[in-house]
C-alpha positions as CSV (number, residue, x, y, z in Angstrom):
1,M,-2.0,-5.1,19.1
2,K,-2.0,-3.8,15.4
3,I,-1.2,-6.1,12.4
4,A,0.3,-5.1,9.2
5,I,1.1,-6.6,5.9
6,S,3.4,-5.4,3.1
7,N,2.1,-4.7,-0.2
8,I,4.5,-7.0,-1.7
9,A,2.2,-9.7,-0.7
10,W,-0.1,-9.0,-3.7
11,E,-0.2,-7.8,-7.2
12,H,-0.8,-3.9,-7.2
13,K,-3.7,-4.4,-10.0
14,L,-5.9,-6.1,-7.4
15,L,-5.6,-3.2,-4.6
16,A,-9.2,-2.8,-4.1
17,Q,-9.8,-6.5,-3.7
18,Y,-7.0,-7.1,-1.5
19,L,-7.5,-4.0,1.0
20,K,-11.2,-5.3,1.6
21,F,-10.0,-8.5,2.2
22,L,-7.1,-7.5,4.7
23,K,-9.8,-5.6,7.0
24,E,-11.9,-8.4,6.8
25,L,-9.1,-10.5,8.2
26,G,-8.3,-8.1,10.7
27,F,-5.2,-6.0,9.6
28,S,-5.0,-2.7,10.7
29,G,-2.3,-1.1,8.2
30,I,-0.1,-1.8,5.4
31,E,3.9,-1.3,4.9
32,I,4.4,0.2,1.4
33,A,7.1,-0.9,-1.2
34,P,6.6,2.1,-3.4
35,S,8.4,0.4,-6.3
36,I,5.5,-2.3,-6.4
37,I,3.0,0.7,-7.1
38,W,4.9,2.8,-9.5
39,T,7.8,1.7,-11.9
40,E,9.7,4.9,-10.9
41,P,8.5,5.9,-7.6
42,T,10.3,9.3,-7.6
43,D,8.1,10.4,-10.8
44,S,4.9,9.5,-9.0
45,S,2.6,12.5,-8.7
46,I,1.3,14.3,-5.7
47,E,-2.0,13.2,-7.0
48,D,-1.1,9.7,-7.7
49,R,0.0,9.3,-4.0
50,K,-3.0,10.8,-2.7
51,I,-5.2,8.5,-4.5
52,F,-3.3,5.3,-3.5
53,K,-3.6,6.9,0.4
54,D,-7.2,7.3,0.1
55,Q,-8.0,3.8,-1.3
56,I,-6.3,2.7,1.7
57,H,-7.9,4.8,4.4
58,K,-11.2,4.1,2.5
59,E,-11.1,0.8,3.6
60,G,-10.2,1.7,7.4
61,L,-6.4,0.9,7.0
62,E,-3.5,3.0,7.5
63,I,-0.3,3.3,6.2
64,I,2.1,2.2,9.0
65,G,5.8,2.6,6.9
66,F,7.6,2.4,4.0
67,H,10.3,-0.2,3.1
68,A,12.4,-1.7,0.3
69,L,13.0,2.2,-0.8
70,L,16.1,1.3,-2.7
71,F,14.7,-2.0,-4.4
72,S,14.8,-0.7,-7.8
73,R,17.9,1.2,-7.4
């Protein structure tokens, strides 16, 4: 069984620390609420999104889904 957690659970500035911690705890992936990462997700660049994705994959985690897509609307 794979276990995932939402990025709503921590402050985005602490992403690197939490990714390491989540992997140590046995999590497999992360559900992404984009408005937690970017004030205006539709204005994020492809490069911004790639950097974010690469940080997650570097720690051996995967993005398993997106949620709260209309939260900031």
